[in-house]
mmCIF file of the N, C-alpha and C atoms, coordinates in Angstrom:
data_MODEL
# 
_entry.id   MODEL 
# 
loop_
_atom_site.group_PDB 
_atom_site.id 
_atom_site.type_symbol 
_atom_site.label_atom_id 
_atom_site.label_alt_id 
_atom_site.label_comp_id 
_atom_site.label_asym_id 
_atom_site.label_entity_id 
_atom_site.label_seq_id 
_atom_site.pdbx_PDB_ins_code 
_atom_site.Cartn_x 
_atom_site.Cartn_y 
_atom_site.Cartn_z 
_atom_site.occupancy 
_atom_site.B_iso_or_equiv 
_atom_site.pdbx_formal_charge 
_atom_site.auth_seq_id 
_atom_site.auth_comp_id 
_atom_site.auth_asym_id 
_atom_site.auth_atom_id 
_atom_site.pdbx_PDB_model_num 
ATOM 1   N N  . MET A 1 1  ? -14.737 27.509  -26.943 1.00 0.00 ? 1  MET A N  1 
ATOM 2   C CA . MET A 1 1  ? -14.391 26.116  -27.155 1.00 0.00 ? 1  MET A CA 1 
ATOM 3   C C  . MET A 1 1  ? -13.233 25.695  -26.245 1.00 0.00 ? 1  MET A C  1 
ATOM 4   N N  . ALA A 1 2  ? -12.243 26.563  -26.110 1.00 0.00 ? 2  ALA A N  1 
ATOM 5   C CA . ALA A 1 2  ? -11.086 26.222  -25.285 1.00 0.00 ? 2  ALA A CA 1 
ATOM 6   C C  . ALA A 1 2  ? -11.478 26.121  -23.814 1.00 0.00 ? 2  ALA A C  1 
ATOM 7   N N  . ILE A 1 3  ? -12.373 26.986  -23.371 1.00 0.00 ? 3  ILE A N  1 
ATOM 8   C CA . ILE A 1 3  ? -12.796 26.953  -21.966 1.00 0.00 ? 3  ILE A CA 1 
ATOM 9   C C  . ILE A 1 3  ? -13.546 25.654  -21.666 1.00 0.00 ? 3  ILE A C  1 
ATOM 10  N N  . SER A 1 4  ? -14.373 25.207  -22.582 1.00 0.00 ? 4  SER A N  1 
ATOM 11  C CA . SER A 1 4  ? -15.110 23.961  -22.357 1.00 0.00 ? 4  SER A CA 1 
ATOM 12  C C  . SER A 1 4  ? -14.164 22.761  -22.340 1.00 0.00 ? 4  SER A C  1 
ATOM 13  N N  . ASN A 1 5  ? -13.094 22.797  -23.138 1.00 0.00 ? 5  ASN A N  1 
ATOM 14  C CA . ASN A 1 5  ? -12.099 21.710  -23.097 1.00 0.00 ? 5  ASN A CA 1 
ATOM 15  C C  . ASN A 1 5  ? -11.344 21.711  -21.778 1.00 0.00 ? 5  ASN A C  1 
ATOM 16  N N  . ILE A 1 6  ? -11.017 22.878  -21.267 1.00 0.00 ? 6  ILE A N  1 
ATOM 17  C CA . ILE A 1 6  ? -10.321 22.971  -19.984 1.00 0.00 ? 6  ILE A CA 1 
ATOM 18  C C  . ILE A 1 6  ? -11.201 22.445  -18.867 1.00 0.00 ? 6  ILE A C  1 
ATOM 19  N N  . ILE A 1 7  ? -12.465 22.829  -18.876 1.00 0.00 ? 7  ILE A N  1 
ATOM 20  C CA . ILE A 1 7  ? -13.403 22.357  -17.846 1.00 0.00 ? 7  ILE A CA 1 
ATOM 21  C C  . ILE A 1 7  ? -13.587 20.847  -17.959 1.00 0.00 ? 7  ILE A C  1 
ATOM 22  N N  . ALA A 1 8  ? -13.666 20.332  -19.171 1.00 0.00 ? 8  ALA A N  1 
ATOM 23  C CA . ALA A 1 8  ? -13.816 18.889  -19.371 1.00 0.00 ? 8  ALA A CA 1 
ATOM 24  C C  . ALA A 1 8  ? -12.583 18.142  -18.865 1.00 0.00 ? 8  ALA A C  1 
ATOM 25  N N  . ASN A 1 9  ? -11.388 18.673  -19.133 1.00 0.00 ? 9  ASN A N  1 
ATOM 26  C CA . ASN A 1 9  ? -10.158 18.018  -18.678 1.00 0.00 ? 9  ASN A CA 1 
ATOM 27  C C  . ASN A 1 9  ? -10.030 18.042  -17.156 1.00 0.00 ? 9  ASN A C  1 
ATOM 28  N N  . VAL A 1 10 ? -10.398 19.158  -16.541 1.00 0.00 ? 10 VAL A N  1 
ATOM 29  C CA . VAL A 1 10 ? -10.339 19.252  -15.073 1.00 0.00 ? 10 VAL A CA 1 
ATOM 30  C C  . VAL A 1 10 ? -11.344 18.288  -14.450 1.00 0.00 ? 10 VAL A C  1 
ATOM 31  N N  . THR A 1 11 ? -12.531 18.224  -15.000 1.00 0.00 ? 11 THR A N  1 
ATOM 32  C CA . THR A 1 11 ? -13.555 17.309  -14.487 1.00 0.00 ? 11 THR A CA 1 
ATOM 33  C C  . THR A 1 11 ? -13.105 15.856  -14.631 1.00 0.00 ? 11 THR A C  1 
ATOM 34  N N  . LYS A 1 12 ? -12.508 15.528  -15.755 1.00 0.00 ? 12 LYS A N  1 
ATOM 35  C CA . LYS A 1 12 ? -12.008 14.162  -15.986 1.00 0.00 ? 12 LYS A CA 1 
ATOM 36  C C  . LYS A 1 12 ? -10.893 13.836  -14.993 1.00 0.00 ? 12 LYS A C  1 
ATOM 37  N N  . TYR A 1 13 ? -9.991  14.775  -14.771 1.00 0.00 ? 13 TYR A N  1 
ATOM 38  C CA . TYR A 1 13 ? -8.877  14.574  -13.854 1.00 0.00 ? 13 TYR A CA 1 
ATOM 39  C C  . TYR A 1 13 ? -9.376  14.307  -12.440 1.00 0.00 ? 13 TYR A C  1 
ATOM 40  N N  . ILE A 1 14 ? -10.317 15.103  -11.981 1.00 0.00 ? 14 ILE A N  1 
ATOM 41  C CA . ILE A 1 14 ? -10.852 14.958  -10.624 1.00 0.00 ? 14 ILE A CA 1 
ATOM 42  C C  . ILE A 1 14 ? -11.663 13.673  -10.488 1.00 0.00 ? 14 ILE A C  1 
ATOM 43  N N  . SER A 1 15 ? -12.468 13.349  -11.494 1.00 0.00 ? 15 SER A N  1 
ATOM 44  C CA . SER A 1 15 ? -13.285 12.139  -11.397 1.00 0.00 ? 15 SER A CA 1 
ATOM 45  C C  . SER A 1 15 ? -12.434 10.879  -11.447 1.00 0.00 ? 15 SER A C  1 
ATOM 46  N N  . GLU A 1 16 ? -11.348 10.880  -12.233 1.00 0.00 ? 16 GLU A N  1 
ATOM 47  C CA . GLU A 1 16 ? -10.460 9.710   -12.255 1.00 0.00 ? 16 GLU A CA 1 
ATOM 48  C C  . GLU A 1 16 ? -9.757  9.532   -10.920 1.00 0.00 ? 16 GLU A C  1 
ATOM 49  N N  . ALA A 1 17 ? -9.374  10.643  -10.286 1.00 0.00 ? 17 ALA A N  1 
ATOM 50  C CA . ALA A 1 17 ? -8.744  10.550  -8.971  1.00 0.00 ? 17 ALA A CA 1 
ATOM 51  C C  . ALA A 1 17 ? -9.727  10.015  -7.933  1.00 0.00 ? 17 ALA A C  1 
ATOM 52  N N  . ALA A 1 18 ? -10.960 10.487  -7.981  1.00 0.00 ? 18 ALA A N  1 
ATOM 53  C CA . ALA A 1 18 ? -11.979 10.012  -7.032  1.00 0.00 ? 18 ALA A CA 1 
ATOM 54  C C  . ALA A 1 18 ? -12.271 8.529   -7.252  1.00 0.00 ? 18 ALA A C  1 
ATOM 55  N N  . MET A 1 19 ? -12.318 8.104   -8.502  1.00 0.00 ? 19 MET A N  1 
ATOM 56  C CA . MET A 1 19 ? -12.570 6.676   -8.778  1.00 0.00 ? 19 MET A CA 1 
ATOM 57  C C  . MET A 1 19 ? -11.417 5.826   -8.260  1.00 0.00 ? 19 MET A C  1 
ATOM 58  N N  . ARG A 1 20 ? -10.197 6.326   -8.368  1.00 0.00 ? 20 ARG A N  1 
ATOM 59  C CA . ARG A 1 20 ? -9.047  5.560   -7.876  1.00 0.00 ? 20 ARG A CA 1 
ATOM 60  C C  . ARG A 1 20 ? -9.045  5.492   -6.352  1.00 0.00 ? 20 ARG A C  1 
ATOM 61  N N  . ILE A 1 21 ? -9.422  6.580   -5.690  1.00 0.00 ? 21 ILE A N  1 
ATOM 62  C CA . ILE A 1 21 ? -9.431  6.599   -4.227  1.00 0.00 ? 21 ILE A CA 1 
ATOM 63  C C  . ILE A 1 21 ? -10.549 5.726   -3.670  1.00 0.00 ? 21 ILE A C  1 
ATOM 64  N N  . PHE A 1 22 ? -11.750 5.852   -4.213  1.00 0.00 ? 22 PHE A N  1 
ATOM 65  C CA . PHE A 1 22 ? -12.911 5.176   -3.642  1.00 0.00 ? 22 PHE A CA 1 
ATOM 66  C C  . PHE A 1 22 ? -13.273 3.877   -4.354  1.00 0.00 ? 22 PHE A C  1 
ATOM 67  N N  . GLY A 1 23 ? -12.519 3.485   -5.360  1.00 0.00 ? 23 GLY A N  1 
ATOM 68  C CA . GLY A 1 23 ? -12.782 2.251   -6.092  1.00 0.00 ? 23 GLY A CA 1 
ATOM 69  C C  . GLY A 1 23 ? -12.253 1.043   -5.349  1.00 0.00 ? 23 GLY A C  1 
ATOM 70  N N  . PRO A 1 24 ? -12.489 -0.145  -5.871  1.00 0.00 ? 24 PRO A N  1 
ATOM 71  C CA . PRO A 1 24 ? -11.992 -1.359  -5.226  1.00 0.00 ? 24 PRO A CA 1 
ATOM 72  C C  . PRO A 1 24 ? -10.464 -1.438  -5.327  1.00 0.00 ? 24 PRO A C  1 
ATOM 73  N N  . ASN A 1 25 ? -9.869  -2.150  -4.384  1.00 0.00 ? 25 ASN A N  1 
ATOM 74  C CA . ASN A 1 25 ? -8.415  -2.301  -4.376  1.00 0.00 ? 25 ASN A CA 1 
ATOM 75  C C  . ASN A 1 25 ? -7.973  -3.172  -5.542  1.00 0.00 ? 25 ASN A C  1 
ATOM 76  N N  . ASP A 1 26 ? -6.870  -2.796  -6.163  1.00 0.00 ? 26 ASP A N  1 
ATOM 77  C CA . ASP A 1 26 ? -6.289  -3.615  -7.214  1.00 0.00 ? 26 ASP A CA 1 
ATOM 78  C C  . ASP A 1 26 ? -4.897  -4.097  -6.795  1.00 0.00 ? 26 ASP A C  1 
ATOM 79  N N  . ASP A 1 27 ? -4.691  -4.193  -5.475  1.00 0.00 ? 27 ASP A N  1 
ATOM 80  C CA . ASP A 1 27 ? -3.410  -4.650  -4.949  1.00 0.00 ? 27 ASP A CA 1 
ATOM 81  C C  . ASP A 1 27 ? -3.287  -6.150  -5.148  1.00 0.00 ? 27 ASP A C  1 
ATOM 82  N N  . ALA A 1 28 ? -2.083  -6.604  -5.409  1.00 0.00 ? 28 ALA A N  1 
ATOM 83  C CA . ALA A 1 28 ? -1.833  -8.033  -5.602  1.00 0.00 ? 28 ALA A CA 1 
ATOM 84  C C  . ALA A 1 28 ? -0.864  -8.536  -4.532  1.00 0.00 ? 28 ALA A C  1 
ATOM 85  N N  . TYR A 1 29 ? -1.089  -8.124  -3.284  1.00 0.00 ? 29 TYR A N  1 
ATOM 86  C CA . TYR A 1 29 ? -0.220  -8.562  -2.214  1.00 0.00 ? 29 TYR A CA 1 
ATOM 87  C C  . TYR A 1 29 ? -0.541  -10.013 -1.845  1.00 0.00 ? 29 TYR A C  1 
ATOM 88  N N  . PRO A 1 30 ? 0.484   -10.797 -1.489  1.00 0.00 ? 30 PRO A N  1 
ATOM 89  C CA . PRO A 1 30 ? 0.209   -12.172 -1.076  1.00 0.00 ? 30 PRO A CA 1 
ATOM 90  C C  . PRO A 1 30 ? -0.461  -12.211 0.290   1.00 0.00 ? 30 PRO A C  1 
ATOM 91  N N  . ALA A 1 31 ? -1.224  -13.247 0.513   1.00 0.00 ? 31 ALA A N  1 
ATOM 92  C CA . ALA A 1 31 ? -1.882  -13.417 1.808   1.00 0.00 ? 31 ALA A CA 1 
ATOM 93  C C  . ALA A 1 31 ? -0.822  -13.754 2.851   1.00 0.00 ? 31 ALA A C  1 
ATOM 94  N N  . THR A 1 32 ? -0.849  -13.045 3.972   1.00 0.00 ? 32 THR A N  1 
ATOM 95  C CA . THR A 1 32 ? 0.116   -13.302 5.032   1.00 0.00 ? 32 THR A CA 1 
ATOM 96  C C  . THR A 1 32 ? -0.619  -13.622 6.315   1.00 0.00 ? 32 THR A C  1 
ATOM 97  N N  . GLY A 1 33 ? 0.071   -14.215 7.219   1.00 0.00 ? 33 GLY A N  1 
ATOM 98  C CA . GLY A 1 33 ? -0.531  -14.566 8.495   1.00 0.00 ? 33 GLY A CA 1 
ATOM 99  C C  . GLY A 1 33 ? 0.537   -14.620 9.566   1.00 0.00 ? 33 GLY A C  1 
ATOM 100 N N  . VAL A 1 34 ? 0.215   -15.238 10.655  1.00 0.00 ? 34 VAL A N  1 
ATOM 101 C CA . VAL A 1 34 ? 1.141   -15.375 11.761  1.00 0.00 ? 34 VAL A CA 1 
ATOM 102 C C  . VAL A 1 34 ? 2.232   -16.358 11.356  1.00 0.00 ? 34 VAL A C  1 
ATOM 103 N N  . GLN A 1 35 ? 3.468   -15.944 11.553  1.00 0.00 ? 35 GLN A N  1 
ATOM 104 C CA . GLN A 1 35 ? 4.591   -16.806 11.210  1.00 0.00 ? 35 GLN A CA 1 
ATOM 105 C C  . GLN A 1 35 ? 5.093   -17.494 12.476  1.00 0.00 ? 35 GLN A C  1 
ATOM 106 N N  . PRO A 1 36 ? 5.325   -18.800 12.409  1.00 0.00 ? 36 PRO A N  1 
ATOM 107 C CA . PRO A 1 36 ? 5.804   -19.501 13.602  1.00 0.00 ? 36 PRO A CA 1 
ATOM 108 C C  . PRO A 1 36 ? 7.245   -19.107 13.923  1.00 0.00 ? 36 PRO A C  1 
ATOM 109 N N  . PHE A 1 37 ? 7.568   -19.090 15.213  1.00 0.00 ? 37 PHE A N  1 
ATOM 110 C CA . PHE A 1 37 ? 8.924   -18.776 15.650  1.00 0.00 ? 37 PHE A CA 1 
ATOM 111 C C  . PHE A 1 37 ? 9.752   -20.037 15.566  1.00 0.00 ? 37 PHE A C  1 
ATOM 112 N N  . THR A 1 38 ? 10.846  -19.988 14.799  1.00 0.00 ? 38 THR A N  1 
ATOM 113 C CA . THR A 1 38 ? 11.674  -21.180 14.639  1.00 0.00 ? 38 THR A CA 1 
ATOM 114 C C  . THR A 1 38 ? 13.075  -20.991 15.201  1.00 0.00 ? 38 THR A C  1 
ATOM 115 N N  . GLY A 1 39 ? 13.345  -19.879 15.865  1.00 0.00 ? 39 GLY A N  1 
ATOM 116 C CA . GLY A 1 39 ? 14.673  -19.607 16.406  1.00 0.00 ? 39 GLY A CA 1 
ATOM 117 C C  . GLY A 1 39 ? 14.791  -20.033 17.847  1.00 0.00 ? 39 GLY A C  1 
ATOM 118 N N  . GLU A 1 40 ? 15.860  -19.585 18.454  1.00 0.00 ? 40 GLU A N  1 
ATOM 119 C CA . GLU A 1 40 ? 16.087  -19.875 19.858  1.00 0.00 ? 40 GLU A CA 1 
ATOM 120 C C  . GLU A 1 40 ? 15.928  -18.587 20.656  1.00 0.00 ? 40 GLU A C  1 
ATOM 121 N N  . PRO A 1 41 ? 15.387  -18.656 21.877  1.00 0.00 ? 41 PRO A N  1 
ATOM 122 C CA . PRO A 1 41 ? 15.250  -17.453 22.698  1.00 0.00 ? 41 PRO A CA 1 
ATOM 123 C C  . PRO A 1 41 ? 16.621  -16.882 23.051  1.00 0.00 ? 41 PRO A C  1 
ATOM 124 N N  . TYR A 1 42 ? 16.662  -15.574 23.257  1.00 0.00 ? 42 TYR A N  1 
ATOM 125 C CA . TYR A 1 42 ? 17.907  -14.899 23.614  1.00 0.00 ? 42 TYR A CA 1 
ATOM 126 C C  . TYR A 1 42 ? 18.344  -15.303 25.005  1.00 0.00 ? 42 TYR A C  1 
ATOM 127 N N  . ASP A 1 43 ? 19.599  -15.628 25.106  1.00 0.00 ? 43 ASP A N  1 
ATOM 128 C CA . ASP A 1 43 ? 20.187  -15.971 26.400  1.00 0.00 ? 43 ASP A CA 1 
ATOM 129 C C  . ASP A 1 43 ? 21.457  -15.144 26.550  1.00 0.00 ? 43 ASP A C  1 
ATOM 130 N N  . LYS A 1 44 ? 21.459  -14.250 27.550  1.00 0.00 ? 44 LYS A N  1 
ATOM 131 C CA . LYS A 1 44 ? 22.570  -13.330 27.730  1.00 0.00 ? 44 LYS A CA 1 
ATOM 132 C C  . LYS A 1 44 ? 23.872  -14.074 28.050  1.00 0.00 ? 44 LYS A C  1 
ATOM 133 N N  . ARG A 1 45 ? 23.790  -15.212 28.707  1.00 0.00 ? 45 ARG A N  1 
ATOM 134 C CA . ARG A 1 45 ? 24.994  -15.978 29.050  1.00 0.00 ? 45 ARG A CA 1 
ATOM 135 C C  . ARG A 1 45 ? 25.664  -16.565 27.810  1.00 0.00 ? 45 ARG A C  1 
ATOM 136 N N  . LYS A 1 46 ? 24.901  -16.813 26.761  1.00 0.00 ? 46 LYS A N  1 
ATOM 137 C CA . LYS A 1 46 ? 25.459  -17.407 25.540  1.00 0.00 ? 46 LYS A CA 1 
ATOM 138 C C  . LYS A 1 46 ? 25.783  -16.356 24.473  1.00 0.00 ? 46 LYS A C  1 
ATOM 139 N N  . ASP A 1 47 ? 25.648  -15.083 24.809  1.00 0.00 ? 47 ASP A N  1 
ATOM 140 C CA . ASP A 1 47 ? 25.888  -14.009 23.842  1.00 0.00 ? 47 ASP A CA 1 
ATOM 141 C C  . ASP A 1 47 ? 27.376  -13.945 23.510  1.00 0.00 ? 47 ASP A C  1 
ATOM 142 N N  . ASP A 1 48 ? 27.719  -13.932 22.237  1.00 0.00 ? 48 ASP A N  1 
ATOM 143 C CA . ASP A 1 48 ? 29.109  -13.914 21.789  1.00 0.00 ? 48 ASP A CA 1 
ATOM 144 C C  . ASP A 1 48 ? 29.738  -12.527 21.822  1.00 0.00 ? 48 ASP A C  1 
ATOM 145 N N  . ASN A 1 49 ? 28.948  -11.478 22.019  1.00 0.00 ? 49 ASN A N  1 
ATOM 146 C CA . ASN A 1 49 ? 29.454  -10.119 21.950  1.00 0.00 ? 49 ASN A CA 1 
ATOM 147 C C  . ASN A 1 49 ? 29.920  -9.573  23.292  1.00 0.00 ? 49 ASN A C  1 
ATOM 148 N N  . ASN A 1 50 ? 30.111  -10.418 24.296  1.00 0.00 ? 50 ASN A N  1 
ATOM 149 C CA . ASN A 1 50 ? 30.551  -9.950  25.616  1.00 0.00 ? 50 ASN A CA 1 
ATOM 150 C C  . ASN A 1 50 ? 32.038  -9.895  25.684  1.00 0.00 ? 50 ASN A C  1 
# 
């Protein structure tokens, strides 16, 4: 009886891992895209760290 429970638990563990790997994504990341550039280009002459 104990051996069959161990085999059942191992099988359940492996099958749950496989379902998580190969199942559909459940991520809730927001949709992202190209972000417009709103800054100013770097100009070495105007750099304050010189």
